[in-house]
C-alpha positions in Angstrom: 0.0 0.0 0.0 1.2 3.5 -0.5 0.4 7.1 -1.4 0.4 10.6 -0.1 -2.2 9.6 2.5 0.5 7.9 4.5 2.2 11.3 5.0 -0.8 12.4 7.1 0.4 11.5 10.5 0.0 13.2 13.9 -2.3 15.9 15.1 -3.1 17.5 11.8 -6.1 19.4 10.5 -7.1 16.1 8.9 -6.7 14.1 12.1 -9.5 11.8 11.1 -7.2 10.7 8.2 -4.3 9.9 10.5 -2.2 7.3 8.8 -0.9 5.7 12.0 -4.5 5.0 13.0 -5.2 3.4 9.6 -2.0 1.2 9.9 -3.0 0.0 13.4 -6.4 -1.1 12.1 -4.7 -3.1 9.3 -2.2 -4.8 11.7 -5.0 -5.6 14.1 -7.2 -7.1 11.3 -4.3 -9.1 9.8 -2.5 -10.1 13.0 0.8 -8.6 11.7 3.0 -7.4 14.5 4.4 -3.8 14.3 7.9 -5.0 13.9 6.8 -6.8 10.7 5.7 -3.5 9.1 8.1 -1.3 7.1 7.1 2.3 6.2 8.8 3.6 3.1 9.4 7.3 3.0 11.0 9.4 0.3 13.6 12.1 0.9 14.1 14.8 -1.8 17.3 16.8 -1.7 17.6 19.8 -2.2 14.6 20.1 0.2 13.1 22.9 -1.7 12.7 20.6 -4.7 10.0 18.6 -2.9 8.1 21.8 -2.0 8.4 22.9 -5.6 7.0 19.5 -6.7 4.0 19.8 -4.4 3.4 23.4 -5.6 3.7 22.2 -9.3 1.2 19.3 -8.6 -1.4 21.6 -7.1 -1.0 24.1 -9.9 -1.4 21.4 -12.6 -4.5 20.0 -10.8 -6.1 23.4 -11.2 -4.9 24.1 -14.7 -7.2 24.5 -17.7 -7.0 22.3 -20.9 -4.6 24.8 -22.4 -2.2 24.1 -19.5 -2.5 27.7 -18.2 -2.0 27.8 -14.5 -4.8 29.1 -12.3 -2.8 30.8 -9.6 0.8 31.6 -8.5 3.0 30.8 -5.5 1.7 33.5 -3.3 -1.9 32.4 -3.7 -0.8 28.7 -3.3 0.7 29.6 0.0 -1.7 32.2 1.4 -5.1 31.5 0.0 -7.3 31.2 3.2 -9.3 28.4 1.6 -6.2 26.1 1.4 -3.9 27.7 4.1 -4.5 24.9 6.6 -3.8 22.3 4.0 -0.5 24.0 3.2 0.5 24.2 6.9 -0.3 20.5 7.3 1.8 19.6 4.2 4.7 21.5 5.6 4.4 19.6 8.9 3.9 16.2 7.3 4.9 15.5 3.7 7.7 18.1 3.9 8.9 16.7 7.2 10.0 13.1 6.4 12.3 12.8 9.4 9.5 13.8 11.8 7.3 11.1 10.1 10.2 8.6 10.6 10.3 9.5 14.3 6.5 9.1 14.7 6.4 5.8 12.9 9.5 4.4 14.7 8.1 5.5 18.1 5.0 3.5 17.2 7.1 0.4 16.7 7.4 0.2 13.0 10.4 0.0 10.7 11.2 2.9 8.4 13.1 2.7 5.1 13.9 6.2 3.7 14.9 6.4 0.0 17.1 9.2 -1.1 15.6 10.3 -4.5 18.8 12.1 -5.5 20.7 8.9 -4.9 18.2 7.0 -7.0 18.5 9.4 -9.9 22.3 9.4 -9.7 22.3 5.6 -9.7 20.1 5.5 -12.8 17.4 3.6 -11.0 13.6 3.9 -10.4 12.0 4.2 -7.0 9.7 1.3 -7.7 12.6 -1.1 -8.4 14.4 0.1 -5.3 11.4 -0.8 -3.2 11.0 -4.1 -5.0 14.6 -5.0 -4.6 15.6 -3.5 -1.2 12.3 -3.7 0.7 10.4 -6.6 -0.8 13.4 -8.8 -1.5 12.6 -9.4 -5.2 14.9 -11.2 -7.6 17.0 -8.3 -9.0 19.9 -7.6 -11.3 21.9 -4.3 -10.8 19.0 -2.7 -8.9 16.3 -3.7 -11.4 13.6 -6.3 -10.8 14.4 -9.4 -12.8 13.0 -9.4 -16.4 11.7 -5.8 -16.0 14.8 -4.0 -17.2 13.6 -4.1 -20.8 14.1 -1.6 -23.7 10.5 -0.5 -23.2 11.0 0.1 -19.4 14.2 2.1 -20.1 12.3 4.3 -22.5 9.5 4.8 -19.9 12.2 5.6 -17.4 13.7 8.3 -19.6 10.3 9.7 -20.4 9.3 9.7 -16.7 12.3 11.8 -15.7 11.8 14.2 -18.6 8.2 14.8 -17.5 9.4 15.2 -13.9 11.9 17.9 -15.1 9.5 19.6 -17.4 6.7 19.7 -14.7 8.6 22.2 -12.5 6.8 25.5 -12.3 9.1 28.2 -10.9 8.4 30.2 -7.7 7.7 33.4 -9.6 7.2 35.5 -6.4 10.4 34.3 -4.7 13.9 35.7 -5.3 17.0 33.4 -5.4 17.8 34.6 -1.9 14.3 33.7 -0.7 14.7 30.2 -2.1 18.1 29.8 -0.5 16.6 30.9 2.8 13.7 28.4 2.4 16.2 25.6 1.7 18.2 26.3 4.8 15.1 26.5 7.0 13.9 23.1 5.7 17.4 21.6 6.3 17.6 23.1 9.8 14.3 21.6 10.6 15.5 18.2 9.4 18.5 18.6 11.6 16.2 18.6 14.6 15.3 15.0 13.9 18.8 13.9 12.6 19.3 11.4 15.5 16.4 9.2 14.3 18.7 8.1 11.4 20.8 6.2 14.0 17.9 4.2 15.2 18.1 0.4 14.7 14.6 0.5 13.0 15.7 3.1 10.4 17.3 2.3 7.1 18.5 4.8 4.5 18.6 3.5 0.9 20.6 4.6 -2.1 21.9 7.6 -0.3 24.2 10.1 -1.9 27.6 10.6 -0.1 26.7 14.1 1.0 23.2 13.5 2.3 22.8 15.1 5.7 26.2 16.7 5.4 25.2 20.3 4.6 26.1 23.2 6.8 22.7 23.0 8.3 23.7 19.7 9.9 
């Protein structure tokens, strides 16, 4: 199981959709012990890239058929109709080390995948999960028999779409973006110790991950 819904953990404005509660119901119904559950979280570095991706997704969801965007970053962030959702996203989806802490404190295992490392290694997240988490039969980080010419073309097209989907922060200066990046990294630093926990695994990590000046 997966999806953004599993980022909704803790005392959020959508507390009735708390993922920890949902997982507890599943483990109770299936009889699976908490130590048999692994939560997979993604870490995007630079951190601001993840925020930009969320912004882009929301913009595209509201776009018209001619791909014109319906709002800008200021409205995305400050619109009172969606302000509480933005705050919750900053506290959950944009705070993967806090999510790791919550899940580990609940007794689960956490595997965090460094997306920058995945790209640098020329892999796909789905194959990393299949190989490293599910223990599939793999060759060079690809699930057996799935590294075909067609899959490589889809892999190339996927990353091209990902790159082209980025919608710039028009209302932010370069200095603003740098400040935002540092703030996000400093917040991650607050939860850095969780990466030393025995229930935490970091997969396909780049050598410089967690080694910025903020840490």
